[in-house]
C-alpha positions as CSV (number, residue, x, y, z in Angstrom):
1,M,31.1,-108.7,18.4
2,R,29.6,-105.3,19.1
3,D,29.0,-103.7,22.4
4,V,25.6,-102.5,21.2
5,P,22.7,-104.9,22.1
6,L,21.2,-106.8,19.1
7,P,17.8,-105.7,18.0
8,D,15.0,-108.3,18.4
9,L,14.0,-110.3,15.3
10,V,10.2,-109.7,15.3
11,L,7.7,-111.9,13.5
12,Y,4.2,-110.4,13.2
13,G,1.6,-113.1,12.4
14,R,-1.6,-114.7,13.7
15,P,-2.7,-118.2,14.7
16,G,-3.6,-120.4,11.8
17,C,-1.4,-118.6,9.4
18,G,0.4,-121.2,7.3
19,L,2.7,-118.6,5.8
20,C,3.6,-117.4,9.3
21,D,4.5,-120.9,10.3
22,E,6.7,-121.3,7.3
23,T,8.5,-118.0,8.0
24,R,9.0,-119.0,11.6
25,S,10.6,-122.3,10.5
26,I,12.9,-120.4,8.1
27,L,13.9,-117.9,10.8
28,L,14.7,-120.6,13.3
29,A,16.9,-122.4,10.6
30,L,18.7,-119.1,9.8
31,Q,19.3,-118.5,13.5
32,E,20.8,-122.0,13.8
33,Q,23.0,-121.4,10.8
34,R,24.2,-118.1,12.2
35,A,25.0,-119.7,15.6
36,R,27.0,-122.5,13.9
37,A,28.9,-119.9,11.9
38,G,29.7,-117.9,15.1
39,L,27.6,-114.9,13.9
40,A,25.3,-112.7,16.0
41,V,21.9,-114.3,16.6
42,P,19.0,-112.0,17.5
43,T,16.2,-113.2,19.7
44,L,13.1,-114.1,17.8
45,V,10.0,-112.4,19.2
46,E,6.6,-113.3,17.9
47,R,3.7,-110.9,18.0
48,D,0.1,-112.0,17.3
49,I,-1.5,-109.2,15.4
50,E,-4.9,-110.2,16.8
51,T,-3.9,-109.0,20.2
52,D,-3.4,-105.4,19.1
53,P,-5.9,-103.5,16.9
54,A,-3.1,-101.3,15.5
55,W,-1.0,-104.3,14.5
56,E,-4.0,-106.0,12.9
57,H,-4.9,-102.8,11.0
58,A,-1.3,-102.3,9.8
59,F,-0.3,-105.9,9.0
60,F,-3.5,-107.9,8.3
61,S,-2.9,-108.1,4.5
62,A,0.9,-108.2,4.8
63,I,1.6,-111.1,7.2
64,P,4.0,-112.6,7.8
65,V,5.9,-109.4,8.6
66,V,9.4,-109.5,9.9
67,E,11.3,-106.6,11.5
68,L,14.9,-106.3,12.5
69,G,16.2,-103.0,13.6
70,D,14.8,-100.3,11.3
71,R,14.1,-102.7,8.5
72,R,10.8,-104.5,7.7
73,L,9.8,-107.2,5.2
74,E,6.2,-107.8,4.4
75,L,4.9,-111.1,3.1
76,A,8.3,-112.4,4.3
77,T,8.4,-116.0,3.0
78,S,11.7,-116.0,1.0
79,A,14.6,-117.6,2.8
80,A,17.0,-115.6,0.6
81,K,15.4,-112.3,1.5
82,L,15.3,-113.1,5.2
83,R,18.9,-114.2,5.2
84,R,19.8,-110.9,3.4
85,L,17.9,-108.9,6.1
86,L,19.9,-110.6,8.8
87,T,23.1,-110.0,7.0
88,D,22.4,-106.4,6.2
89,V,21.3,-105.4,9.7
90,L,23.7,-107.6,11.8
91,D,26.8,-107.9,9.8
92,A,27.2,-104.5,8.2
């Protein structure tokens, strides 16, 4: 493992967003898979875009948005793309 702290895995969404719920479920499953494989598992941090006008303006039409390190996925609903993001950022 690295000595550098892991970046947070950030999910931007809002209450009542079905796609956000789906993405959360995918991310939790991916975290579990990584933990079982002995790989680095970042902390999932959820951010409600309705609590910050800047987030709401930036992400309203793109949620769910997932950030990890300096990478961002908009309309992040693909398990394959989310897995790739984790691999690219954490295992490179």
